[in-house]
N, C-alpha and C positions, 0 to 999 in steps of 0.2 A: 504494499499499500504507500510505504514512504517512497518507494521509487517511482511510482506511477505520479505522486504528488510532485516530485522532483523533476519529473520530465514535463509536466504540463506547463511550467513557468518558461521555460525556454521556448517550448512549441509556441506558447501564446505571444512571447515577445517576437518571435520570427514571423508569425503571422499577422501581428499587428504593423510591424515594420514593412513587410510586403505590402500590405493594404496601403499604407501611407505612399509607397513608391508608386503604385498604381494610380491611386489619386493624383499625385503629382504629374504622372504620365498623361493622364486625361487632359490636363489643361496646358501639356506644353506649347502647343502651338500657338496658345494665345499670349504667350511670353514675347512682347515686342522689343522693348527698352533693354539696353544693356544690364541695368540693376535687375530688372525680371528674370532674364535669362541666366544671369550669373547666380542669383538667389536660389533658381531651381536648381541649377547645376551642383551648388554647393550641397543643397539640401539632400538631392538625391545620392550624390557620392557619399556624403557622411552616413547615411542610413545604410548604403551598401557597405561600406567600411566596417561599421559597426556590427553588421551581419556577419561578416566574415574574419572578424578580428582574431578568433579561435581557431582558424583553418590554416592548414599547412600552405605554404606559398604556391605549390604545384596541384593542390587539390581541385577537383572539380567544381565545388563552389566558387574557388577564387578564379578559375577560368572564365566561368559564366559571369562572375562580377568584373572581370577584366572587359569581356566583350559589350556587356551591357553600359559599362562607362563609356566605352568607346562610341555605341550609338547615341548616348545621352549627348556626348560631346558633339556630335556631328549634327545632331537636331538642333541644338542651341548655338551651333555656329563656333565652338570652341575646339573643333577638330575637324580634319578634312572629312569629306562626305564619301569618299570611295567611290564616286560615281552613282550614289543612290540617292533618290528622292527623301525628303523628310519623312512621307508617309510609309516608305519601305523600312526606314530606320526605327520608325515607332512600332511597326509589325516586328521586327527582329529583336528590338528591345523588350517587347512583351514576350515573345518566346524566349529569350535569354533570362528574363525575370522569372518565368514559370520554372525553367530549368533549375534556376539558382534556388528557389523556393524548395522544389523537390530535392534537391541535392543536400540543403540544410535540415529538412524535416525528416530525411531518411535515417538519419544517426538516431533518432528518438522512436521510431516505429519498432 
């Protein structure tokens, strides 16, 4: 019973942070000014780093986090777009976020 309770807290934290990132992604194209874009970029990166702080550098969640950060940077014009449109980056970011979530939660299942 104690193990189940101990697992619920990290799982809930992961779920809440992923939900926050999803909400930020939903409005990402509405960010126009440099300040708005920088705020979104920093907020999302902080949440991603917080999610992965206990992960090994070469782990699956870290790989997904790296790719997610690249797509976020491209959407917000802080990184090159690699020939993709913003809508394609949003789709790719959503896929990477789902993969990151699965990789993080797998440890607690």
